[in-house]
A tleap script that builds the chain and sets N, CA, C and O, in Angstrom:
source leaprc.protein.ff14SB
mol = sequence {
  NMET GLU ILE LEU GLN ILE GLU LYS ALA PHE
  ALA GLY ILE LEU LYS LYS ALA ARG ASP SER
  LYS LEU THR ILE ASN ASP LEU THR GLY GLY
  SER PHE THR MET SER ASN SER GLY VAL TRP
  GLY SER LEU PHE GLY THR PRO ILE ILE ASN
  LEU PRO GLN THR ALA VAL LEU GLY THR TYR
  ASP THR MET ASP ARG PRO THR ALA ILE MET
  TYR VAL ALA LEU THR TYR ASP HIE ARG ILE
  ILE ASP GLY ARG GLU ALA VAL GLN PHE LEU
  VAL MET ILE CLYS
}
set mol.1.N position { -159.449 -243.854 -33.420 }
set mol.1.CA position { -160.804 -243.839 -33.954 }
set mol.1.C position { -161.569 -245.048 -33.432 }
set mol.1.O position { -160.998 -246.114 -33.201 }
set mol.2.N position { -162.842 -244.864 -33.255 }
set mol.2.CA position { -163.700 -245.981 -32.901 }
set mol.2.C position { -164.150 -246.678 -34.188 }
set mol.2.O position { -164.009 -246.131 -35.282 }
set mol.3.N position { -164.686 -247.873 -34.047 }
set mol.3.CA position { -165.052 -248.685 -35.217 }
set mol.3.C position { -165.976 -247.930 -36.170 }
set mol.3.O position { -165.749 -247.959 -37.380 }
set mol.4.N position { -166.993 -247.268 -35.674 }
set mol.4.CA position { -167.929 -246.541 -36.530 }
set mol.4.C position { -167.227 -245.423 -37.294 }
set mol.4.O position { -167.514 -245.198 -38.469 }
set mol.5.N position { -166.311 -244.722 -36.633 }
set mol.5.CA position { -165.557 -243.654 -37.297 }
set mol.5.C position { -164.671 -244.237 -38.396 }
set mol.5.O position { -164.566 -243.670 -39.484 }
set mol.6.N position { -164.036 -245.369 -38.107 }
set mol.6.CA position { -163.181 -246.027 -39.105 }
set mol.6.C position { -164.020 -246.441 -40.304 }
set mol.6.O position { -163.616 -246.243 -41.449 }
set mol.7.N position { -165.190 -247.018 -40.041 }
set mol.7.CA position { -166.065 -247.465 -41.125 }
set mol.7.C position { -166.496 -246.298 -42.010 }
set mol.7.O position { -166.515 -246.422 -43.234 }
set mol.8.N position { -166.840 -245.167 -41.398 }
set mol.8.CA position { -167.252 -244.000 -42.172 }
set mol.8.C position { -166.085 -243.445 -42.991 }
set mol.8.O position { -166.258 -243.086 -44.156 }
set mol.9.N position { -164.897 -243.375 -42.382 }
set mol.9.CA position { -163.718 -242.891 -43.111 }
set mol.9.C position { -163.386 -243.825 -44.275 }
set mol.9.O position { -163.057 -243.374 -45.372 }
set mol.10.N position { -163.478 -245.131 -44.019 }
set mol.10.CA position { -163.204 -246.118 -45.063 }
set mol.10.C position { -164.196 -245.983 -46.218 }
set mol.10.O position { -163.812 -246.064 -47.384 }
set mol.11.N position { -165.474 -245.776 -45.888 }
set mol.11.CA position { -166.497 -245.606 -46.927 }
set mol.11.C position { -166.194 -244.377 -47.788 }
set mol.11.O position { -166.393 -244.397 -49.003 }
set mol.12.N position { -165.710 -243.312 -47.148 }
set mol.12.CA position { -165.365 -242.111 -47.906 }
set mol.12.C position { -164.202 -242.347 -48.859 }
set mol.12.O position { -164.236 -241.907 -50.008 }
set mol.13.N position { -163.174 -243.041 -48.382 }
set mol.13.CA position { -162.018 -243.357 -49.234 }
set mol.13.C position { -162.434 -244.296 -50.366 }
set mol.13.O position { -162.001 -244.130 -51.507 }
set mol.14.N position { -163.267 -245.274 -50.050 }
set mol.14.CA position { -163.740 -246.223 -51.064 }
set mol.14.C position { -164.519 -245.505 -52.159 }
set mol.14.O position { -164.350 -245.807 -53.341 }
set mol.15.N position { -165.376 -244.553 -51.775 }
set mol.15.CA position { -166.134 -243.793 -52.771 }
set mol.15.C position { -165.195 -242.988 -53.661 }
set mol.15.O position { -165.375 -242.940 -54.878 }
set mol.16.N position { -164.182 -242.350 -53.047 }
set mol.16.CA position { -163.218 -241.595 -53.846 }
set mol.16.C position { -162.475 -242.511 -54.817 }
set mol.16.O position { -162.219 -242.129 -55.959 }
set mol.17.N position { -162.129 -243.714 -54.368 }
set mol.17.CA position { -161.433 -244.664 -55.245 }
set mol.17.C position { -162.327 -245.073 -56.410 }
set mol.17.O position { -161.878 -245.106 -57.556 }
set mol.18.N position { -163.586 -245.382 -56.125 }
set mol.18.CA position { -164.520 -245.789 -57.190 }
set mol.18.C position { -164.773 -244.666 -58.189 }
set mol.18.O position { -165.006 -244.913 -59.372 }
set mol.19.N position { -164.724 -243.418 -57.695 }
set mol.19.CA position { -164.948 -242.256 -58.561 }
set mol.19.C position { -163.653 -241.734 -59.189 }
set mol.19.O position { -163.654 -240.694 -59.847 }
set mol.20.N position { -162.536 -242.466 -58.981 }
set mol.20.CA position { -161.216 -242.068 -59.495 }
set mol.20.C position { -160.816 -240.674 -59.016 }
set mol.20.O position { -160.276 -239.880 -59.786 }
set mol.21.N position { -161.083 -240.378 -57.743 }
set mol.21.CA position { -160.773 -239.066 -57.199 }
set mol.21.C position { -159.796 -239.127 -56.028 }
set mol.21.O position { -159.694 -238.164 -55.269 }
set mol.22.N position { -159.076 -240.240 -55.865 }
set mol.22.CA position { -158.087 -240.333 -54.801 }
set mol.22.C position { -156.929 -239.390 -55.070 }
set mol.22.O position { -156.520 -239.203 -56.216 }
set mol.23.N position { -156.407 -238.803 -54.014 }
set mol.23.CA position { -155.224 -237.949 -54.131 }
set mol.23.C position { -154.066 -238.622 -53.404 }
set mol.23.O position { -154.276 -239.575 -52.653 }
set mol.24.N position { -152.865 -238.143 -53.616 }
set mol.24.CA position { -151.694 -238.696 -52.940 }
set mol.24.C position { -151.847 -238.566 -51.424 }
set mol.24.O position { -151.365 -239.423 -50.683 }
set mol.25.N position { -152.504 -237.515 -50.959 }
set mol.25.CA position { -152.721 -237.342 -49.515 }
set mol.25.C position { -153.633 -238.423 -48.948 }
set mol.25.O position { -153.529 -238.767 -47.771 }
set mol.26.N position { -154.523 -238.957 -49.771 }
set mol.26.CA position { -155.396 -240.046 -49.323 }
set mol.26.C position { -154.623 -241.345 -49.136 }
set mol.26.O position { -155.078 -242.244 -48.429 }
set mol.27.N position { -153.473 -241.445 -49.760 }
set mol.27.CA position { -152.722 -242.699 -49.761 }
set mol.27.C position { -151.481 -242.670 -48.879 }
set mol.27.O position { -150.740 -243.653 -48.841 }
set mol.28.N position { -151.236 -241.582 -48.175 }
set mol.28.CA position { -150.033 -241.478 -47.351 }
set mol.28.C position { -150.381 -241.171 -45.905 }
set mol.28.O position { -151.489 -240.735 -45.594 }
set mol.29.N position { -149.410 -241.407 -45.025 }
set mol.29.CA position { -149.546 -241.013 -43.635 }
set mol.29.C position { -150.270 -241.997 -42.744 }
set mol.29.O position { -150.505 -241.703 -41.571 }
set mol.30.N position { -150.629 -243.151 -43.264 }
set mol.30.CA position { -151.354 -244.125 -42.451 }
set mol.30.C position { -150.449 -244.833 -41.465 }
set mol.30.O position { -149.231 -244.867 -41.641 }
set mol.31.N position { -151.045 -245.398 -40.427 }
set mol.31.CA position { -150.261 -246.169 -39.466 }
set mol.31.C position { -150.585 -247.656 -39.555 }
set mol.31.O position { -149.826 -248.483 -39.051 }
set mol.32.N position { -151.700 -248.004 -40.187 }
set mol.32.CA position { -152.116 -249.398 -40.330 }
set mol.32.C position { -152.752 -249.544 -41.699 }
set mol.32.O position { -153.567 -248.713 -42.099 }
set mol.33.N position { -152.387 -250.593 -42.417 }
set mol.33.CA position { -152.876 -250.792 -43.770 }
set mol.33.C position { -153.401 -252.200 -43.940 }
set mol.33.O position { -152.949 -253.125 -43.265 }
set mol.34.N position { -154.354 -252.367 -44.842 }
set mol.34.CA position { -154.806 -253.695 -45.239 }
set mol.34.C position { -154.421 -253.893 -46.696 }
set mol.34.O position { -154.514 -252.972 -47.507 }
set mol.35.N position { -153.988 -255.106 -47.016 }
set mol.35.CA position { -153.623 -255.464 -48.377 }
set mol.35.C position { -154.423 -256.695 -48.767 }
set mol.35.O position { -154.358 -257.711 -48.075 }
set mol.36.N position { -155.178 -256.629 -49.860 }
set mol.36.CA position { -156.023 -257.747 -50.263 }
set mol.36.C position { -155.529 -258.327 -51.580 }
set mol.36.O position { -155.951 -257.900 -52.655 }
set mol.37.N position { -154.632 -259.302 -51.487 }
set mol.37.CA position { -154.156 -259.995 -52.693 }
set mol.37.C position { -155.109 -261.101 -53.100 }
set mol.37.O position { -154.955 -261.688 -54.171 }
set mol.38.N position { -156.083 -261.390 -52.270 }
set mol.38.CA position { -157.037 -262.452 -52.558 }
set mol.38.C position { -157.892 -262.201 -53.773 }
set mol.38.O position { -158.392 -263.144 -54.387 }
set mol.39.N position { -158.070 -260.933 -54.135 }
set mol.39.CA position { -158.898 -260.635 -55.306 }
set mol.39.C position { -158.296 -261.210 -56.587 }
set mol.39.O position { -158.997 -261.380 -57.585 }
set mol.40.N position { -156.995 -261.510 -56.556 }
set mol.40.CA position { -156.334 -262.102 -57.717 }
set mol.40.C position { -156.096 -263.593 -57.522 }
set mol.40.O position { -155.412 -264.222 -58.330 }
set mol.41.N position { -156.658 -264.167 -56.449 }
set mol.41.CA position { -156.534 -265.595 -56.218 }
set mol.41.C position { -155.353 -266.015 -55.367 }
set mol.41.O position { -155.124 -267.211 -55.187 }
set mol.42.N position { -154.598 -265.068 -54.839 }
set mol.42.CA position { -153.437 -265.396 -54.015 }
set mol.42.C position { -153.874 -265.998 -52.686 }
set mol.42.O position { -154.844 -265.543 -52.080 }
set mol.43.N position { -153.152 -267.025 -52.234 }
set mol.43.CA position { -153.444 -267.653 -50.952 }
set mol.43.C position { -152.474 -267.219 -49.858 }
set mol.43.O position { -152.820 -267.245 -48.677 }
set mol.44.N position { -151.281 -266.826 -50.237 }
set mol.44.CA position { -150.263 -266.434 -49.263 }
set mol.44.C position { -149.467 -265.260 -49.819 }
set mol.44.O position { -149.422 -265.046 -51.031 }
set mol.45.N position { -148.850 -264.514 -48.939 }
set mol.45.CA position { -147.998 -263.414 -49.354 }
set mol.45.C position { -147.428 -262.724 -48.133 }
set mol.45.O position { -147.779 -263.056 -47.001 }
set mol.46.N position { -146.558 -261.772 -48.362 }
set mol.46.CA position { -145.970 -260.997 -47.280 }
set mol.46.C position { -146.122 -259.526 -47.611 }
set mol.46.O position { -145.379 -259.002 -48.441 }
set mol.47.N position { -147.074 -258.844 -46.979 }
set mol.47.CA position { -147.214 -257.409 -47.220 }
set mol.47.C position { -145.970 -256.663 -46.730 }
set mol.47.O position { -145.341 -257.070 -45.753 }
set mol.48.N position { -145.629 -255.599 -47.395 }
set mol.48.CA position { -144.456 -254.803 -47.052 }
set mol.48.C position { -144.904 -253.526 -46.348 }
set mol.48.O position { -145.833 -252.850 -46.791 }
set mol.49.N position { -144.232 -253.209 -45.253 }
set mol.49.CA position { -144.535 -251.996 -44.500 }
set mol.49.C position { -143.874 -250.802 -45.171 }
set mol.49.O position { -142.688 -250.838 -45.499 }
set mol.50.N position { -144.645 -249.751 -45.372 }
set mol.50.CA position { -144.129 -248.472 -45.862 }
set mol.50.C position { -144.236 -247.469 -44.722 }
set mol.50.O position { -145.309 -247.293 -44.145 }
set mol.51.N position { -143.130 -246.815 -44.397 }
set mol.51.CA position { -143.152 -245.827 -43.328 }
set mol.51.C position { -144.174 -244.750 -43.617 }
set mol.51.O position { -144.284 -244.353 -44.777 }
set mol.52.N position { -144.927 -244.248 -42.662 }
set mol.52.CA position { -144.830 -244.430 -41.217 }
set mol.52.C position { -145.706 -245.555 -40.675 }
set mol.52.O position { -145.998 -245.581 -39.479 }
set mol.53.N position { -146.129 -246.480 -41.525 }
set mol.53.CA position { -146.989 -247.572 -41.059 }
set mol.53.C position { -146.282 -248.411 -40.003 }
set mol.53.O position { -145.056 -248.526 -39.999 }
set mol.54.N position { -147.075 -248.993 -39.110 }
set mol.54.CA position { -146.523 -249.902 -38.116 }
set mol.54.C position { -146.985 -251.329 -38.358 }
set mol.54.O position { -146.415 -252.259 -37.786 }
set mol.55.N position { -148.010 -251.532 -39.197 }
set mol.55.CA position { -148.492 -252.886 -39.469 }
set mol.55.C position { -149.269 -252.915 -40.775 }
set mol.55.O position { -149.840 -251.909 -41.197 }
set mol.56.N position { -149.282 -254.085 -41.410 }
set mol.56.CA position { -150.056 -254.326 -42.616 }
set mol.56.C position { -150.758 -255.659 -42.440 }
set mol.56.O position { -150.109 -256.662 -42.145 }
set mol.57.N position { -152.073 -255.686 -42.617 }
set mol.57.CA position { -152.839 -256.926 -42.560 }
set mol.57.C position { -153.079 -257.397 -43.982 }
set mol.57.O position { -153.714 -256.698 -44.772 }
set mol.58.N position { -152.578 -258.574 -44.310 }
set mol.58.CA position { -152.785 -259.139 -45.639 }
set mol.58.C position { -153.927 -260.135 -45.606 }
set mol.58.O position { -153.947 -261.033 -44.765 }
set mol.59.N position { -154.879 -259.983 -46.519 }
set mol.59.CA position { -155.971 -260.949 -46.649 }
set mol.59.C position { -155.854 -261.614 -48.007 }
set mol.59.O position { -155.370 -261.016 -48.967 }
set mol.60.N position { -156.301 -262.852 -48.075 }
set mol.60.CA position { -156.080 -263.644 -49.286 }
set mol.60.C position { -157.349 -264.346 -49.715 }
set mol.60.O position { -158.392 -264.204 -49.077 }
set mol.61.N position { -157.262 -265.099 -50.788 }
set mol.61.CA position { -158.415 -265.731 -51.408 }
set mol.61.C position { -159.099 -266.719 -50.455 }
set mol.61.O position { -158.445 -267.362 -49.635 }
set mol.62.N position { -160.394 -266.823 -50.576 }
set mol.62.CA position { -161.170 -267.833 -49.870 }
set mol.62.C position { -161.460 -268.936 -50.875 }
set mol.62.O position { -161.979 -268.675 -51.961 }
set mol.63.N position { -161.129 -270.152 -50.516 }
set mol.63.CA position { -161.311 -271.280 -51.431 }
set mol.63.C position { -162.405 -272.204 -50.921 }
set mol.63.O position { -162.581 -272.364 -49.713 }
set mol.64.N position { -163.139 -272.811 -51.850 }
set mol.64.CA position { -164.108 -273.827 -51.475 }
set mol.64.C position { -163.366 -275.105 -51.119 }
set mol.64.O position { -162.652 -275.680 -51.941 }
set mol.65.N position { -163.545 -275.527 -49.900 }
set mol.65.CA position { -162.981 -276.764 -49.377 }
set mol.65.C position { -164.061 -277.381 -48.504 }
set mol.65.O position { -165.138 -276.801 -48.368 }
set mol.66.N position { -163.807 -278.525 -47.916 }
set mol.66.CA position { -164.829 -279.053 -47.010 }
set mol.66.C position { -165.249 -278.025 -45.960 }
set mol.66.O position { -166.395 -278.021 -45.510 }
set mol.67.N position { -164.325 -277.161 -45.577 }
set mol.67.CA position { -164.641 -275.995 -44.751 }
set mol.67.C position { -163.970 -274.803 -45.417 }
set mol.67.O position { -162.899 -274.931 -46.008 }
set mol.68.N position { -164.605 -273.651 -45.316 }
set mol.68.CA position { -164.023 -272.451 -45.914 }
set mol.68.C position { -162.861 -271.975 -45.037 }
set mol.68.O position { -162.989 -271.870 -43.818 }
set mol.69.N position { -161.721 -271.690 -45.686 }
set mol.69.CA position { -160.534 -271.239 -44.970 }
set mol.69.C position { -160.013 -269.983 -45.660 }
set mol.69.O position { -159.903 -269.928 -46.885 }
set mol.70.N position { -159.701 -268.990 -44.859 }
set mol.70.CA position { -159.066 -267.778 -45.384 }
set mol.70.C position { -157.819 -267.529 -44.552 }
set mol.70.O position { -157.908 -267.391 -43.332 }
set mol.71.N position { -156.668 -267.469 -45.189 }
set mol.71.CA position { -155.422 -267.188 -44.500 }
set mol.71.C position { -155.224 -265.684 -44.425 }
set mol.71.O position { -155.518 -264.972 -45.385 }
set mol.72.N position { -154.734 -265.199 -43.309 }
set mol.72.CA position { -154.376 -263.791 -43.171 }
set mol.72.C position { -152.956 -263.712 -42.625 }
set mol.72.O position { -152.508 -264.598 -41.897 }
set mol.73.N position { -152.263 -262.651 -42.981 }
set mol.73.CA position { -150.906 -262.427 -42.487 }
set mol.73.C position { -150.811 -260.985 -42.024 }
set mol.73.O position { -151.406 -260.094 -42.630 }
set mol.74.N position { -150.077 -260.755 -40.968 }
set mol.74.CA position { -149.872 -259.410 -40.447 }
set mol.74.C position { -148.378 -259.113 -40.445 }
set mol.74.O position { -147.600 -259.799 -39.782 }
set mol.75.N position { -147.993 -258.103 -41.178 }
set mol.75.CA position { -146.610 -257.648 -41.159 }
set mol.75.C position { -146.560 -256.431 -40.254 }
set mol.75.O position { -147.359 -255.507 -40.412 }
set mol.76.N position { -145.634 -256.418 -39.310 }
set mol.76.CA position { -145.601 -255.326 -38.348 }
set mol.76.C position { -144.165 -254.972 -37.991 }
set mol.76.O position { -143.243 -255.772 -38.156 }
set mol.77.N position { -144.006 -253.756 -37.498 }
set mol.77.CA position { -142.699 -253.246 -37.122 }
set mol.77.C position { -142.402 -253.692 -35.689 }
set mol.77.O position { -143.012 -253.196 -34.742 }
set mol.78.N position { -141.465 -254.627 -35.535 }
set mol.78.CA position { -141.146 -255.172 -34.223 }
set mol.78.C position { -140.572 -254.125 -33.268 }
set mol.78.O position { -140.538 -254.341 -32.056 }
set mol.79.N position { -140.128 -253.008 -33.804 }
set mol.79.CA position { -139.625 -251.944 -32.928 }
set mol.79.C position { -140.773 -251.252 -32.207 }
set mol.79.O position { -140.565 -250.607 -31.179 }
set mol.80.N position { -141.988 -251.384 -32.745 }
set mol.80.CA position { -143.145 -250.690 -32.192 }
set mol.80.C position { -144.185 -251.654 -31.631 }
set mol.80.O position { -144.808 -251.381 -30.605 }
set mol.81.N position { -144.366 -252.779 -32.309 }
set mol.81.CA position { -145.395 -253.747 -31.911 }
set mol.81.C position { -144.724 -255.059 -31.523 }
set mol.81.O position { -143.915 -255.597 -32.279 }
set mol.82.N position { -145.064 -255.569 -30.344 }
set mol.82.CA position { -144.541 -256.848 -29.882 }
set mol.82.C position { -145.301 -257.978 -30.570 }
set mol.82.O position { -146.489 -257.847 -30.862 }
set mol.83.N position { -144.613 -259.082 -30.826 }
set mol.83.CA position { -145.233 -260.222 -31.495 }
set mol.83.C position { -146.457 -260.748 -30.771 }
set mol.83.O position { -147.411 -261.188 -31.412 }
set mol.84.N position { -146.447 -260.710 -29.451 }
set mol.84.CA position { -147.581 -261.204 -28.668 }
set mol.84.C position { -148.853 -260.439 -29.031 }
set mol.84.O position { -149.888 -261.052 -29.294 }
set mol.85.N position { -148.787 -259.112 -29.047 }
set mol.85.CA position { -149.957 -258.304 -29.382 }
set mol.85.C position { -150.381 -258.519 -30.829 }
set mol.85.O position { -151.574 -258.531 -31.129 }
set mol.86.N position { -149.424 -258.688 -31.719 }
set mol.86.CA position { -149.752 -258.917 -33.126 }
set mol.86.C position { -150.519 -260.229 -33.300 }
set mol.86.O position { -151.510 -260.283 -34.027 }
set mol.87.N position { -150.058 -261.275 -32.633 }
set mol.87.CA position { -150.746 -262.567 -32.734 }
set mol.87.C position { -152.128 -262.485 -32.086 }
set mol.87.O position { -153.086 -263.053 -32.610 }
set mol.88.N position { -152.244 -261.793 -30.962 }
set mol.88.CA position { -153.555 -261.631 -30.331 }
set mol.88.C position { -154.521 -260.904 -31.262 }
set mol.88.O position { -155.711 -261.220 -31.289 }
set mol.89.N position { -154.016 -259.925 -32.031 }
set mol.89.CA position { -154.833 -259.241 -33.009 }
set mol.89.C position { -155.332 -260.211 -34.081 }
set mol.89.O position { -156.509 -260.184 -34.442 }
set mol.90.N position { -154.454 -261.056 -34.584 }
set mol.90.CA position { -154.857 -262.030 -35.597 }
set mol.90.C position { -155.882 -263.013 -35.048 }
set mol.90.O position { -156.830 -263.379 -35.743 }
set mol.91.N position { -155.695 -263.438 -33.813 }
set mol.91.CA position { -156.658 -264.350 -33.186 }
set mol.91.C position { -158.019 -263.658 -33.056 }
set mol.91.O position { -159.056 -264.291 -33.256 }
set mol.92.N position { -158.020 -262.361 -32.723 }
set mol.92.CA position { -159.259 -261.617 -32.611 }
set mol.92.C position { -159.976 -261.573 -33.968 }
set mol.92.O position { -161.196 -261.725 -34.030 }
set mol.93.N position { -159.227 -261.368 -35.038 }
set mol.93.CA position { -159.816 -261.330 -36.380 }
set mol.93.C position { -160.412 -262.691 -36.736 }
set mol.93.O position { -161.490 -262.778 -37.324 }
set mol.94.N position { -159.691 -263.745 -36.369 }
set mol.94.CA position { -160.169 -265.102 -36.658 }
set mol.94.C position { -161.521 -265.343 -36.008 }
set mol.94.O position { -162.085 -266.429 -36.139 }
savepdb mol mol.pdb
quit
């Protein structure tokens, strides 16, 4: 999917979640997941991969400091994704 397609699909899932209309099919079969523990104030964590996912991007709380810092972690299946590409992805997000 291209970015615009992903954004539209995400908006549709978000609306279903807000309307309490998510189904089990909406929550399965993904290959990449985001996990946001930051909403509860967490600064670090290790997202767990659920098959058939190949990677999970964890985002965490943003704290007021002299500069704003947000830590992110990417959990990925080393059998499918090489560490080099995973780190390059994180650098791109940064």
